[in-house]
PyMOL CGO cylinders between C-alpha atoms (Angstrom):
from pymol import cmd
from pymol.cgo import CYLINDER

trace = [
    CYLINDER, 0.36, -14.37, 3.66, -3.35, -14.06, 3.31, 0.3, 1, 1, 1, 1, 1, 1,
    CYLINDER, -3.35, -14.06, 3.31, -5.13, -11.69, 0.96, 0.3, 1, 1, 1, 1, 1, 1,
    CYLINDER, -5.13, -11.69, 0.96, -6.21, -9.33, 3.70, 0.3, 1, 1, 1, 1, 1, 1,
    CYLINDER, -6.21, -9.33, 3.70, -2.62, -8.65, 4.77, 0.3, 1, 1, 1, 1, 1, 1,
    CYLINDER, -2.62, -8.65, 4.77, -1.65, -8.25, 1.13, 0.3, 1, 1, 1, 1, 1, 1,
    CYLINDER, -1.65, -8.25, 1.13, -4.39, -5.66, 0.64, 0.3, 1, 1, 1, 1, 1, 1,
    CYLINDER, -4.39, -5.66, 0.64, -3.32, -3.74, 3.71, 0.3, 1, 1, 1, 1, 1, 1,
    CYLINDER, -3.32, -3.74, 3.71, 0.19, -3.65, 2.30, 0.3, 1, 1, 1, 1, 1, 1,
    CYLINDER, 0.19, -3.65, 2.30, -1.18, -2.27, -0.94, 0.3, 1, 1, 1, 1, 1, 1,
    CYLINDER, -1.18, -2.27, -0.94, -3.04, 0.46, 0.94, 0.3, 1, 1, 1, 1, 1, 1,
    CYLINDER, -3.04, 0.46, 0.94, 0.13, 1.06, 2.91, 0.3, 1, 1, 1, 1, 1, 1,
    CYLINDER, 0.13, 1.06, 2.91, 2.13, 1.59, -0.24, 0.3, 1, 1, 1, 1, 1, 1,
    CYLINDER, 2.13, 1.59, -0.24, -0.30, 4.08, -1.62, 0.3, 1, 1, 1, 1, 1, 1,
    CYLINDER, -0.30, 4.08, -1.62, -1.79, 6.24, 1.16, 0.3, 1, 1, 1, 1, 1, 1,
    CYLINDER, -1.79, 6.24, 1.16, 0.95, 7.27, 3.48, 0.3, 1, 1, 1, 1, 1, 1,
    CYLINDER, 0.95, 7.27, 3.48, 3.17, 8.18, 0.59, 0.3, 1, 1, 1, 1, 1, 1,
    CYLINDER, 3.17, 8.18, 0.59, 1.26, 11.42, 0.28, 0.3, 1, 1, 1, 1, 1, 1,
    CYLINDER, 1.26, 11.42, 0.28, -0.05, 11.78, 3.86, 0.3, 1, 1, 1, 1, 1, 1,
    CYLINDER, -0.05, 11.78, 3.86, 1.29, 14.98, 5.38, 0.3, 1, 1, 1, 1, 1, 1,
    CYLINDER, 1.29, 14.98, 5.38, 2.82, 14.82, 8.87, 0.3, 1, 1, 1, 1, 1, 1,
    CYLINDER, 2.82, 14.82, 8.87, 3.71, 17.91, 10.91, 0.3, 1, 1, 1, 1, 1, 1,
    CYLINDER, 3.71, 17.91, 10.91, 6.44, 15.95, 12.71, 0.3, 1, 1, 1, 1, 1, 1,
    CYLINDER, 6.44, 15.95, 12.71, 8.08, 14.87, 9.48, 0.3, 1, 1, 1, 1, 1, 1,
    CYLINDER, 8.08, 14.87, 9.48, 11.34, 16.73, 10.07, 0.3, 1, 1, 1, 1, 1, 1,
    CYLINDER, 11.34, 16.73, 10.07, 11.88, 15.07, 13.46, 0.3, 1, 1, 1, 1, 1, 1,
    CYLINDER, 11.88, 15.07, 13.46, 10.96, 11.70, 12.00, 0.3, 1, 1, 1, 1, 1, 1,
    CYLINDER, 10.96, 11.70, 12.00, 13.37, 12.24, 9.13, 0.3, 1, 1, 1, 1, 1, 1,
    CYLINDER, 13.37, 12.24, 9.13, 16.17, 12.96, 11.60, 0.3, 1, 1, 1, 1, 1, 1,
    CYLINDER, 16.17, 12.96, 11.60, 15.33, 9.78, 13.51, 0.3, 1, 1, 1, 1, 1, 1,
    CYLINDER, 15.33, 9.78, 13.51, 15.34, 7.79, 10.27, 0.3, 1, 1, 1, 1, 1, 1,
    CYLINDER, 15.34, 7.79, 10.27, 18.74, 9.15, 9.37, 0.3, 1, 1, 1, 1, 1, 1,
    CYLINDER, 18.74, 9.15, 9.37, 20.01, 8.12, 12.79, 0.3, 1, 1, 1, 1, 1, 1,
    CYLINDER, 20.01, 8.12, 12.79, 18.65, 4.61, 12.32, 0.3, 1, 1, 1, 1, 1, 1,
    CYLINDER, 18.65, 4.61, 12.32, 20.30, 4.42, 8.90, 0.3, 1, 1, 1, 1, 1, 1,
    CYLINDER, 20.30, 4.42, 8.90, 23.62, 5.34, 10.48, 0.3, 1, 1, 1, 1, 1, 1,
    CYLINDER, 23.62, 5.34, 10.48, 23.21, 2.84, 13.31, 0.3, 1, 1, 1, 1, 1, 1,
    CYLINDER, 23.21, 2.84, 13.31, 22.22, -0.06, 11.05, 0.3, 1, 1, 1, 1, 1, 1,
    CYLINDER, 22.22, -0.06, 11.05, 24.38, 0.89, 8.13, 0.3, 1, 1, 1, 1, 1, 1,
    CYLINDER, 24.38, 0.89, 8.13, 23.12, 2.08, 4.75, 0.3, 1, 1, 1, 1, 1, 1,
    CYLINDER, 23.12, 2.08, 4.75, 23.43, -0.93, 2.52, 0.3, 1, 1, 1, 1, 1, 1,
    CYLINDER, 23.43, -0.93, 2.52, 22.47, 0.97, -0.62, 0.3, 1, 1, 1, 1, 1, 1,
    CYLINDER, 22.47, 0.97, -0.62, 22.20, 4.78, -0.70, 0.3, 1, 1, 1, 1, 1, 1,
    CYLINDER, 22.20, 4.78, -0.70, 20.91, 4.66, -4.30, 0.3, 1, 1, 1, 1, 1, 1,
    CYLINDER, 20.91, 4.66, -4.30, 17.90, 2.60, -3.22, 0.3, 1, 1, 1, 1, 1, 1,
    CYLINDER, 17.90, 2.60, -3.22, 17.08, 5.19, -0.55, 0.3, 1, 1, 1, 1, 1, 1,
    CYLINDER, 17.08, 5.19, -0.55, 17.38, 7.94, -3.15, 0.3, 1, 1, 1, 1, 1, 1,
    CYLINDER, 17.38, 7.94, -3.15, 14.87, 6.16, -5.40, 0.3, 1, 1, 1, 1, 1, 1,
    CYLINDER, 14.87, 6.16, -5.40, 12.34, 5.52, -2.63, 0.3, 1, 1, 1, 1, 1, 1,
    CYLINDER, 12.34, 5.52, -2.63, 12.68, 9.05, -1.27, 0.3, 1, 1, 1, 1, 1, 1,
    CYLINDER, 12.68, 9.05, -1.27, 11.93, 10.35, -4.78, 0.3, 1, 1, 1, 1, 1, 1,
    CYLINDER, 11.93, 10.35, -4.78, 8.78, 8.21, -5.01, 0.3, 1, 1, 1, 1, 1, 1,
    CYLINDER, 8.78, 8.21, -5.01, 7.70, 9.35, -1.56, 0.3, 1, 1, 1, 1, 1, 1,
    CYLINDER, 7.70, 9.35, -1.56, 8.12, 13.02, -2.49, 0.3, 1, 1, 1, 1, 1, 1,
    CYLINDER, 8.12, 13.02, -2.49, 6.20, 12.57, -5.76, 0.3, 1, 1, 1, 1, 1, 1,
    CYLINDER, 6.20, 12.57, -5.76, 3.27, 10.84, -4.06, 0.3, 1, 1, 1, 1, 1, 1,
    CYLINDER, 3.27, 10.84, -4.06, 3.06, 13.57, -1.45, 0.3, 1, 1, 1, 1, 1, 1,
    CYLINDER, 3.06, 13.57, -1.45, 2.54, 16.14, -4.19, 0.3, 1, 1, 1, 1, 1, 1,
    CYLINDER, 2.54, 16.14, -4.19, -0.92, 14.69, -5.03, 0.3, 1, 1, 1, 1, 1, 1,
    CYLINDER, -0.92, 14.69, -5.03, -4.10, 15.63, -3.18, 0.3, 1, 1, 1, 1, 1, 1,
    CYLINDER, -4.10, 15.63, -3.18, -5.70, 12.29, -4.10, 0.3, 1, 1, 1, 1, 1, 1,
    CYLINDER, -5.70, 12.29, -4.10, -4.99, 9.15, -6.10, 0.3, 1, 1, 1, 1, 1, 1,
    CYLINDER, -4.99, 9.15, -6.10, -7.27, 6.64, -7.83, 0.3, 1, 1, 1, 1, 1, 1,
    CYLINDER, -7.27, 6.64, -7.83, -5.73, 3.31, -8.82, 0.3, 1, 1, 1, 1, 1, 1,
    CYLINDER, -5.73, 3.31, -8.82, -7.03, 0.45, -10.94, 0.3, 1, 1, 1, 1, 1, 1,
    CYLINDER, -7.03, 0.45, -10.94, -4.93, -2.59, -10.09, 0.3, 1, 1, 1, 1, 1, 1,
    CYLINDER, -4.93, -2.59, -10.09, -4.49, -6.28, -10.81, 0.3, 1, 1, 1, 1, 1, 1,
    CYLINDER, -4.49, -6.28, -10.81, -3.85, -8.72, -7.97, 0.3, 1, 1, 1, 1, 1, 1,
    CYLINDER, -3.85, -8.72, -7.97, -1.88, -11.83, -8.91, 0.3, 1, 1, 1, 1, 1, 1,
    CYLINDER, -1.88, -11.83, -8.91, -1.21, -14.78, -6.60, 0.3, 1, 1, 1, 1, 1, 1,
    CYLINDER, -1.21, -14.78, -6.60, 1.14, -17.53, -7.70, 0.3, 1, 1, 1, 1, 1, 1,
    CYLINDER, 1.14, -17.53, -7.70, 2.80, -20.52, -6.09, 0.3, 1, 1, 1, 1, 1, 1,
    CYLINDER, 2.80, -20.52, -6.09, 4.58, -22.61, -8.71, 0.3, 1, 1, 1, 1, 1, 1,
    CYLINDER, 4.58, -22.61, -8.71, 5.36, -25.44, -6.32, 0.3, 1, 1, 1, 1, 1, 1,
    CYLINDER, 5.36, -25.44, -6.32, 1.69, -25.79, -5.32, 0.3, 1, 1, 1, 1, 1, 1,
    CYLINDER, 1.69, -25.79, -5.32, 0.54, -25.04, -8.89, 0.3, 1, 1, 1, 1, 1, 1,
    CYLINDER, 0.54, -25.04, -8.89, -1.63, -22.18, -7.67, 0.3, 1, 1, 1, 1, 1, 1,
    CYLINDER, -1.63, -22.18, -7.67, -2.41, -19.18, -9.83, 0.3, 1, 1, 1, 1, 1, 1,
    CYLINDER, -2.41, -19.18, -9.83, -5.10, -16.53, -9.30, 0.3, 1, 1, 1, 1, 1, 1,
    CYLINDER, -5.10, -16.53, -9.30, -5.83, -13.10, -10.73, 0.3, 1, 1, 1, 1, 1, 1,
    CYLINDER, -5.83, -13.10, -10.73, -8.32, -10.43, -9.64, 0.3, 1, 1, 1, 1, 1, 1,
    CYLINDER, -8.32, -10.43, -9.64, -9.04, -6.78, -10.43, 0.3, 1, 1, 1, 1, 1, 1,
    CYLINDER, -9.04, -6.78, -10.43, -9.67, -3.98, -7.98, 0.3, 1, 1, 1, 1, 1, 1,
    CYLINDER, -9.67, -3.98, -7.98, -9.81, -0.22, -7.50, 0.3, 1, 1, 1, 1, 1, 1,
    CYLINDER, -9.81, -0.22, -7.50, -8.82, 2.09, -4.66, 0.3, 1, 1, 1, 1, 1, 1,
    CYLINDER, -8.82, 2.09, -4.66, -9.38, 5.81, -4.07, 0.3, 1, 1, 1, 1, 1, 1,
    CYLINDER, -9.38, 5.81, -4.07, -7.04, 7.48, -1.59, 0.3, 1, 1, 1, 1, 1, 1,
    CYLINDER, -7.04, 7.48, -1.59, -6.96, 10.91, 0.00, 0.3, 1, 1, 1, 1, 1, 1,
    CYLINDER, -6.96, 10.91, 0.00, -4.57, 11.49, 2.86, 0.3, 1, 1, 1, 1, 1, 1,
    CYLINDER, -4.57, 11.49, 2.86, -5.16, 8.70, 5.37, 0.3, 1, 1, 1, 1, 1, 1,
    CYLINDER, -5.16, 8.70, 5.37, -8.62, 7.94, 3.92, 0.3, 1, 1, 1, 1, 1, 1,
    CYLINDER, -8.62, 7.94, 3.92, -9.36, 5.22, 1.38, 0.3, 1, 1, 1, 1, 1, 1,
    CYLINDER, -9.36, 5.22, 1.38, -12.18, 3.49, -0.49, 0.3, 1, 1, 1, 1, 1, 1,
    CYLINDER, -12.18, 3.49, -0.49, -11.21, 0.02, -1.70, 0.3, 1, 1, 1, 1, 1, 1,
    CYLINDER, -11.21, 0.02, -1.70, -13.28, -2.28, -3.95, 0.3, 1, 1, 1, 1, 1, 1,
    CYLINDER, -13.28, -2.28, -3.95, -11.88, -5.79, -4.28, 0.3, 1, 1, 1, 1, 1, 1,
    CYLINDER, -11.88, -5.79, -4.28, -13.26, -9.34, -4.60, 0.3, 1, 1, 1, 1, 1, 1,
    CYLINDER, -13.26, -9.34, -4.60, -16.86, -8.24, -4.06, 0.3, 1, 1, 1, 1, 1, 1,
    CYLINDER, -16.86, -8.24, -4.06, -16.10, -6.30, -0.89, 0.3, 1, 1, 1, 1, 1, 1,
    CYLINDER, -16.10, -6.30, -0.89, -15.93, -2.60, -0.21, 0.3, 1, 1, 1, 1, 1, 1,
    CYLINDER, -15.93, -2.60, -0.21, -13.57, -1.38, 2.54, 0.3, 1, 1, 1, 1, 1, 1,
    CYLINDER, -13.57, -1.38, 2.54, -13.91, 2.30, 3.47, 0.3, 1, 1, 1, 1, 1, 1,
    CYLINDER, -13.91, 2.30, 3.47, -11.96, 4.32, 6.00, 0.3, 1, 1, 1, 1, 1, 1,
    CYLINDER, -11.96, 4.32, 6.00, -12.02, 7.98, 7.02, 0.3, 1, 1, 1, 1, 1, 1,
    CYLINDER, -12.02, 7.98, 7.02, -8.80, 7.56, 8.97, 0.3, 1, 1, 1, 1, 1, 1,
    CYLINDER, -8.80, 7.56, 8.97, -10.58, 6.86, 12.26, 0.3, 1, 1, 1, 1, 1, 1,
    CYLINDER, -10.58, 6.86, 12.26, -13.24, 4.28, 11.40, 0.3, 1, 1, 1, 1, 1, 1,
    CYLINDER, -13.24, 4.28, 11.40, -13.24, 1.34, 8.99, 0.3, 1, 1, 1, 1, 1, 1,
    CYLINDER, -13.24, 1.34, 8.99, -16.39, -0.01, 7.30, 0.3, 1, 1, 1, 1, 1, 1,
    CYLINDER, -16.39, -0.01, 7.30, -16.14, -3.44, 5.63, 0.3, 1, 1, 1, 1, 1, 1,
    CYLINDER, -16.14, -3.44, 5.63, -19.19, -3.94, 3.42, 0.3, 1, 1, 1, 1, 1, 1,
    CYLINDER, -19.19, -3.94, 3.42, -20.06, -7.35, 1.97, 0.3, 1, 1, 1, 1, 1, 1,
    CYLINDER, -20.06, -7.35, 1.97, -22.69, -6.82, -0.70, 0.3, 1, 1, 1, 1, 1, 1,
    CYLINDER, -22.69, -6.82, -0.70, -23.63, -10.50, -1.10, 0.3, 1, 1, 1, 1, 1, 1,
    CYLINDER, -23.63, -10.50, -1.10, -24.11, -10.99, 2.64, 0.3, 1, 1, 1, 1, 1, 1,
    CYLINDER, -24.11, -10.99, 2.64, -25.79, -7.57, 2.96, 0.3, 1, 1, 1, 1, 1, 1,
    CYLINDER, -25.79, -7.57, 2.96, -23.78, -6.70, 6.06, 0.3, 1, 1, 1, 1, 1, 1,
    CYLINDER, -23.78, -6.70, 6.06, -21.29, -4.05, 7.08, 0.3, 1, 1, 1, 1, 1, 1,
    CYLINDER, -21.29, -4.05, 7.08, -18.79, -4.43, 9.90, 0.3, 1, 1, 1, 1, 1, 1,
    CYLINDER, -18.79, -4.43, 9.90, -17.65, -1.25, 11.65, 0.3, 1, 1, 1, 1, 1, 1,
    CYLINDER, -17.65, -1.25, 11.65, -14.30, -1.06, 13.44, 0.3, 1, 1, 1, 1, 1, 1,
    CYLINDER, -14.30, -1.06, 13.44, -11.95, 1.56, 14.82, 0.3, 1, 1, 1, 1, 1, 1,
    CYLINDER, -11.95, 1.56, 14.82, -8.67, 2.03, 12.98, 0.3, 1, 1, 1, 1, 1, 1,
    CYLINDER, -8.67, 2.03, 12.98, -5.98, 0.26, 14.99, 0.3, 1, 1, 1, 1, 1, 1,
    CYLINDER, -5.98, 0.26, 14.99, -3.15, 2.77, 15.67, 0.3, 1, 1, 1, 1, 1, 1,
    CYLINDER, -3.15, 2.77, 15.67, -0.73, -0.13, 16.05, 0.3, 1, 1, 1, 1, 1, 1,
    CYLINDER, -0.73, -0.13, 16.05, -1.50, -1.17, 12.46, 0.3, 1, 1, 1, 1, 1, 1,
    CYLINDER, -1.50, -1.17, 12.46, -0.94, 2.27, 10.95, 0.3, 1, 1, 1, 1, 1, 1,
    CYLINDER, -0.94, 2.27, 10.95, 2.14, 1.17, 9.06, 0.3, 1, 1, 1, 1, 1, 1,
    CYLINDER, 2.14, 1.17, 9.06, 0.16, -1.60, 7.37, 0.3, 1, 1, 1, 1, 1, 1,
    CYLINDER, 0.16, -1.60, 7.37, -3.12, 0.22, 6.82, 0.3, 1, 1, 1, 1, 1, 1,
    CYLINDER, -3.12, 0.22, 6.82, -1.67, 3.43, 5.37, 0.3, 1, 1, 1, 1, 1, 1,
    CYLINDER, -1.67, 3.43, 5.37, -0.32, 3.46, 1.82, 0.3, 1, 1, 1, 1, 1, 1,
    CYLINDER, -0.32, 3.46, 1.82, 3.03, 4.61, 2.26, 0.3, 1, 1, 1, 1, 1, 1,
    CYLINDER, 3.03, 4.61, 2.26, 3.55, 4.33, 5.91, 0.3, 1, 1, 1, 1, 1, 1,
    CYLINDER, 3.55, 4.33, 5.91, 5.50, 1.52, 4.29, 0.3, 1, 1, 1, 1, 1, 1,
    CYLINDER, 5.50, 1.52, 4.29, 7.36, 3.96, 2.07, 0.3, 1, 1, 1, 1, 1, 1,
    CYLINDER, 7.36, 3.96, 2.07, 7.05, 6.90, 4.44, 0.3, 1, 1, 1, 1, 1, 1,
    CYLINDER, 7.05, 6.90, 4.44, 8.66, 4.87, 7.24, 0.3, 1, 1, 1, 1, 1, 1,
    CYLINDER, 8.66, 4.87, 7.24, 10.39, 2.10, 5.32, 0.3, 1, 1, 1, 1, 1, 1,
    CYLINDER, 10.39, 2.10, 5.32, 13.76, 2.84, 6.96, 0.3, 1, 1, 1, 1, 1, 1,
    CYLINDER, 13.76, 2.84, 6.96, 12.32, 1.74, 10.31, 0.3, 1, 1, 1, 1, 1, 1,
    CYLINDER, 12.32, 1.74, 10.31, 11.43, -1.79, 9.22, 0.3, 1, 1, 1, 1, 1, 1,
    CYLINDER, 11.43, -1.79, 9.22, 13.33, -2.57, 6.02, 0.3, 1, 1, 1, 1, 1, 1,
    CYLINDER, 13.33, -2.57, 6.02, 16.77, -2.61, 4.51, 0.3, 1, 1, 1, 1, 1, 1,
    CYLINDER, 16.77, -2.61, 4.51, 16.54, -1.25, 0.95, 0.3, 1, 1, 1, 1, 1, 1,
    CYLINDER, 16.54, -1.25, 0.95, 18.70, -2.50, -1.89, 0.3, 1, 1, 1, 1, 1, 1,
    CYLINDER, 18.70, -2.50, -1.89, 18.76, -1.48, -5.56, 0.3, 1, 1, 1, 1, 1, 1,
    CYLINDER, 18.76, -1.48, -5.56, 18.66, -4.68, -7.62, 0.3, 1, 1, 1, 1, 1, 1,
    CYLINDER, 18.66, -4.68, -7.62, 19.01, -3.23, -11.09, 0.3, 1, 1, 1, 1, 1, 1,
    CYLINDER, 19.01, -3.23, -11.09, 17.86, -0.68, -13.63, 0.3, 1, 1, 1, 1, 1, 1,
    CYLINDER, 17.86, -0.68, -13.63, 15.81, -2.28, -16.37, 0.3, 1, 1, 1, 1, 1, 1,
    CYLINDER, 15.81, -2.28, -16.37, 13.22, -1.71, -19.09, 0.3, 1, 1, 1, 1, 1, 1,
    CYLINDER, 13.22, -1.71, -19.09, 9.66, -3.01, -19.02, 0.3, 1, 1, 1, 1, 1, 1,
    CYLINDER, 9.66, -3.01, -19.02, 7.38, -2.40, -21.99, 0.3, 1, 1, 1, 1, 1, 1,
    CYLINDER, 7.38, -2.40, -21.99, 9.79, 0.28, -23.18, 0.3, 1, 1, 1, 1, 1, 1,
    CYLINDER, 9.79, 0.28, -23.18, 9.74, 2.11, -19.83, 0.3, 1, 1, 1, 1, 1, 1,
    CYLINDER, 9.74, 2.11, -19.83, 12.95, 2.61, -17.84, 0.3, 1, 1, 1, 1, 1, 1,
    CYLINDER, 12.95, 2.61, -17.84, 12.38, 1.17, -14.35, 0.3, 1, 1, 1, 1, 1, 1,
    CYLINDER, 12.38, 1.17, -14.35, 14.27, 0.86, -11.09, 0.3, 1, 1, 1, 1, 1, 1,
    CYLINDER, 14.27, 0.86, -11.09, 13.90, -2.39, -9.14, 0.3, 1, 1, 1, 1, 1, 1,
    CYLINDER, 13.90, -2.39, -9.14, 14.35, -2.15, -5.37, 0.3, 1, 1, 1, 1, 1, 1,
    CYLINDER, 14.35, -2.15, -5.37, 14.08, -4.91, -2.75, 0.3, 1, 1, 1, 1, 1, 1,
    CYLINDER, 14.08, -4.91, -2.75, 12.92, -4.27, 0.82, 0.3, 1, 1, 1, 1, 1, 1,
    CYLINDER, 12.92, -4.27, 0.82, 14.09, -6.92, 3.30, 0.3, 1, 1, 1, 1, 1, 1,
    CYLINDER, 14.09, -6.92, 3.30, 12.57, -6.78, 6.81, 0.3, 1, 1, 1, 1, 1, 1,
    CYLINDER, 12.57, -6.78, 6.81, 14.85, -6.37, 9.80, 0.3, 1, 1, 1, 1, 1, 1,
    CYLINDER, 14.85, -6.37, 9.80, 12.59, -8.55, 11.95, 0.3, 1, 1, 1, 1, 1, 1,
    CYLINDER, 12.59, -8.55, 11.95, 10.90, -11.88, 11.32, 0.3, 1, 1, 1, 1, 1, 1,
    CYLINDER, 10.90, -11.88, 11.32, 7.85, -11.59, 9.02, 0.3, 1, 1, 1, 1, 1, 1,
    CYLINDER, 7.85, -11.59, 9.02, 5.66, -13.99, 7.02, 0.3, 1, 1, 1, 1, 1, 1,
    CYLINDER, 5.66, -13.99, 7.02, 7.41, -12.68, 3.92, 0.3, 1, 1, 1, 1, 1, 1,
    CYLINDER, 7.41, -12.68, 3.92, 11.13, -12.39, 3.27, 0.3, 1, 1, 1, 1, 1, 1,
    CYLINDER, 11.13, -12.39, 3.27, 11.10, -9.48, 0.82, 0.3, 1, 1, 1, 1, 1, 1,
    CYLINDER, 11.10, -9.48, 0.82, 9.02, -6.91, -1.00, 0.3, 1, 1, 1, 1, 1, 1,
    CYLINDER, 9.02, -6.91, -1.00, 10.19, -6.10, -4.51, 0.3, 1, 1, 1, 1, 1, 1,
    CYLINDER, 10.19, -6.10, -4.51, 9.14, -2.72, -5.86, 0.3, 1, 1, 1, 1, 1, 1,
    CYLINDER, 9.14, -2.72, -5.86, 9.32, -1.69, -9.50, 0.3, 1, 1, 1, 1, 1, 1,
    CYLINDER, 9.32, -1.69, -9.50, 9.22, 2.08, -10.02, 0.3, 1, 1, 1, 1, 1, 1,
    CYLINDER, 9.22, 2.08, -10.02, 9.05, 4.25, -13.11, 0.3, 1, 1, 1, 1, 1, 1,
    CYLINDER, 9.05, 4.25, -13.11, 12.46, 5.95, -13.26, 0.3, 1, 1, 1, 1, 1, 1,
    CYLINDER, 12.46, 5.95, -13.26, 11.22, 9.15, -14.92, 0.3, 1, 1, 1, 1, 1, 1,
    CYLINDER, 11.22, 9.15, -14.92, 7.79, 9.55, -13.29, 0.3, 1, 1, 1, 1, 1, 1,
    CYLINDER, 7.79, 9.55, -13.29, 8.93, 8.34, -9.84, 0.3, 1, 1, 1, 1, 1, 1,
    CYLINDER, 8.93, 8.34, -9.84, 5.80, 6.27, -9.33, 0.3, 1, 1, 1, 1, 1, 1,
    CYLINDER, 5.80, 6.27, -9.33, 5.19, 2.65, -8.43, 0.3, 1, 1, 1, 1, 1, 1,
    CYLINDER, 5.19, 2.65, -8.43, 4.48, 0.30, -11.33, 0.3, 1, 1, 1, 1, 1, 1,
    CYLINDER, 4.48, 0.30, -11.33, 4.10, -2.90, -9.35, 0.3, 1, 1, 1, 1, 1, 1,
    CYLINDER, 4.10, -2.90, -9.35, 4.98, -4.55, -6.05, 0.3, 1, 1, 1, 1, 1, 1,
    CYLINDER, 4.98, -4.55, -6.05, 5.77, -8.19, -5.37, 0.3, 1, 1, 1, 1, 1, 1,
    CYLINDER, 5.77, -8.19, -5.37, 5.42, -9.73, -1.90, 0.3, 1, 1, 1, 1, 1, 1,
    CYLINDER, 5.42, -9.73, -1.90, 7.54, -12.88, -1.61, 0.3, 1, 1, 1, 1, 1, 1,
    CYLINDER, 7.54, -12.88, -1.61, 6.11, -15.14, 1.07, 0.3, 1, 1, 1, 1, 1, 1,
    CYLINDER, 6.11, -15.14, 1.07, 8.31, -17.64, 2.89, 0.3, 1, 1, 1, 1, 1, 1,
    CYLINDER, 8.31, -17.64, 2.89, 6.11, -20.52, 1.68, 0.3, 1, 1, 1, 1, 1, 1,
    CYLINDER, 6.11, -20.52, 1.68, 6.97, -19.78, -1.95, 0.3, 1, 1, 1, 1, 1, 1,
    CYLINDER, 6.97, -19.78, -1.95, 3.88, -17.73, -2.76, 0.3, 1, 1, 1, 1, 1, 1,
    CYLINDER, 3.88, -17.73, -2.76, 4.40, -14.51, -4.70, 0.3, 1, 1, 1, 1, 1, 1,
    CYLINDER, 4.40, -14.51, -4.70, 1.68, -11.88, -4.52, 0.3, 1, 1, 1, 1, 1, 1,
    CYLINDER, 1.68, -11.88, -4.52, 1.91, -9.13, -7.13, 0.3, 1, 1, 1, 1, 1, 1,
    CYLINDER, 1.91, -9.13, -7.13, 0.00, -5.85, -7.24, 0.3, 1, 1, 1, 1, 1, 1,
    CYLINDER, 0.00, -5.85, -7.24, 0.26, -4.32, -10.69, 0.3, 1, 1, 1, 1, 1, 1,
    CYLINDER, 0.26, -4.32, -10.69, -0.96, -0.77, -11.19, 0.3, 1, 1, 1, 1, 1, 1,
    CYLINDER, -0.96, -0.77, -11.19, -2.95, -0.75, -14.43, 0.3, 1, 1, 1, 1, 1, 1,
    CYLINDER, -2.95, -0.75, -14.43, -4.02, 2.89, -14.24, 0.3, 1, 1, 1, 1, 1, 1,
    CYLINDER, -4.02, 2.89, -14.24, -3.31, 5.72, -11.84, 0.3, 1, 1, 1, 1, 1, 1,
    CYLINDER, -3.31, 5.72, -11.84, -5.17, 9.04, -11.82, 0.3, 1, 1, 1, 1, 1, 1,
    CYLINDER, -5.17, 9.04, -11.82, -3.97, 11.85, -9.60, 0.3, 1, 1, 1, 1, 1, 1,
    CYLINDER, -3.97, 11.85, -9.60, -5.72, 14.86, -8.03, 0.3, 1, 1, 1, 1, 1, 1,
    CYLINDER, -5.72, 14.86, -8.03, -9.13, 13.37, -8.81, 0.3, 1, 1, 1, 1, 1, 1,
    CYLINDER, -9.13, 13.37, -8.81, -12.38, 14.48, -7.20, 0.3, 1, 1, 1, 1, 1, 1,
    CYLINDER, -12.38, 14.48, -7.20, -12.51, 12.82, -3.76, 0.3, 1, 1, 1, 1, 1, 1,
    CYLINDER, -12.51, 12.82, -3.76, -15.24, 14.32, -1.53, 0.3, 1, 1, 1, 1, 1, 1,
    CYLINDER, -15.24, 14.32, -1.53, -15.25, 13.20, 2.11, 0.3, 1, 1, 1, 1, 1, 1,
    CYLINDER, -15.25, 13.20, 2.11, -18.53, 11.35, 1.46, 0.3, 1, 1, 1, 1, 1, 1,
    CYLINDER, -18.53, 11.35, 1.46, -16.50, 8.76, -0.48, 0.3, 1, 1, 1, 1, 1, 1,
    CYLINDER, -16.50, 8.76, -0.48, -14.76, 7.76, 2.75, 0.3, 1, 1, 1, 1, 1, 1,
    CYLINDER, -14.76, 7.76, 2.75, -17.80, 7.10, 4.92, 0.3, 1, 1, 1, 1, 1, 1,
    CYLINDER, -17.80, 7.10, 4.92, -20.33, 4.29, 4.60, 0.3, 1, 1, 1, 1, 1, 1,
    CYLINDER, -20.33, 4.29, 4.60, -23.88, 5.62, 4.21, 0.3, 1, 1, 1, 1, 1, 1,
    CYLINDER, -23.88, 5.62, 4.21, -26.31, 3.10, 5.71, 0.3, 1, 1, 1, 1, 1, 1,
    CYLINDER, -26.31, 3.10, 5.71, -29.31, 4.98, 4.27, 0.3, 1, 1, 1, 1, 1, 1,
    CYLINDER, -29.31, 4.98, 4.27, -28.11, 4.18, 0.75, 0.3, 1, 1, 1, 1, 1, 1,
    CYLINDER, -28.11, 4.18, 0.75, -28.12, 0.43, 1.52, 0.3, 1, 1, 1, 1, 1, 1,
    CYLINDER, -28.12, 0.43, 1.52, -31.63, -0.48, 2.72, 0.3, 1, 1, 1, 1, 1, 1,
    CYLINDER, -31.63, -0.48, 2.72, -31.77, -3.81, 4.50, 0.3, 1, 1, 1, 1, 1, 1,
    CYLINDER, -31.77, -3.81, 4.50, -28.05, -3.95, 5.31, 0.3, 1, 1, 1, 1, 1, 1,
    CYLINDER, -28.05, -3.95, 5.31, -27.15, -5.53, 8.65, 0.3, 1, 1, 1, 1, 1, 1,
    CYLINDER, -27.15, -5.53, 8.65, -24.85, -3.31, 10.71, 0.3, 1, 1, 1, 1, 1, 1,
    CYLINDER, -24.85, -3.31, 10.71, -22.34, -5.12, 12.93, 0.3, 1, 1, 1, 1, 1, 1,
    CYLINDER, -22.34, -5.12, 12.93, -20.63, -2.57, 15.16, 0.3, 1, 1, 1, 1, 1, 1,
    CYLINDER, -20.63, -2.57, 15.16, -17.39, -4.03, 16.55, 0.3, 1, 1, 1, 1, 1, 1,
    CYLINDER, -17.39, -4.03, 16.55, -16.11, -0.84, 18.15, 0.3, 1, 1, 1, 1, 1, 1,
]
cmd.load_cgo(trace, "trace")
């Protein structure tokens, strides 16, 4: 799995978790039906994820400082990077590896500072589940079977470890989520690729209900003199 897909999964795990949806009740009923049809392998895992989803939805905005870790022991590959993301509803502002990705929910601006260019694209509705932090959690029942692995302690904090295994063929075979048992928030997420690569997103700091004006979720060309605009819409 490449880094771009990994980043979209991170955004997915964070945004849609607190995105409000007027059709939520109908969707919830459909999810319950799917659970019944496919069989609930672990009701406790669903209880944990539902608790995290509810907690995230209680925030108006979230700012996260995170560490990205990529490791493949067989290939002797190890990499670590830092990043930040600001999220409000289905909008986000992501800074990672020298690039700034901004979305207002309809348009995406990918700004490369070194190249002095910004690419503009429409949000792909078909990719909503990957580009919205917690369409993954908000709709996890649709694509994943959840299983509680164990309750544990990490750095003195009681945590719940849940695996999400996709129903259909993916590049990865599982996503492991570690959540704070008391706070009902995500501590880290591991994406286990089929080629042996493990990508980990560790949340170093999370601030909730922070100032997040709409201007943070739109790219202002006037503030970047000399930038080349590549409109791909």
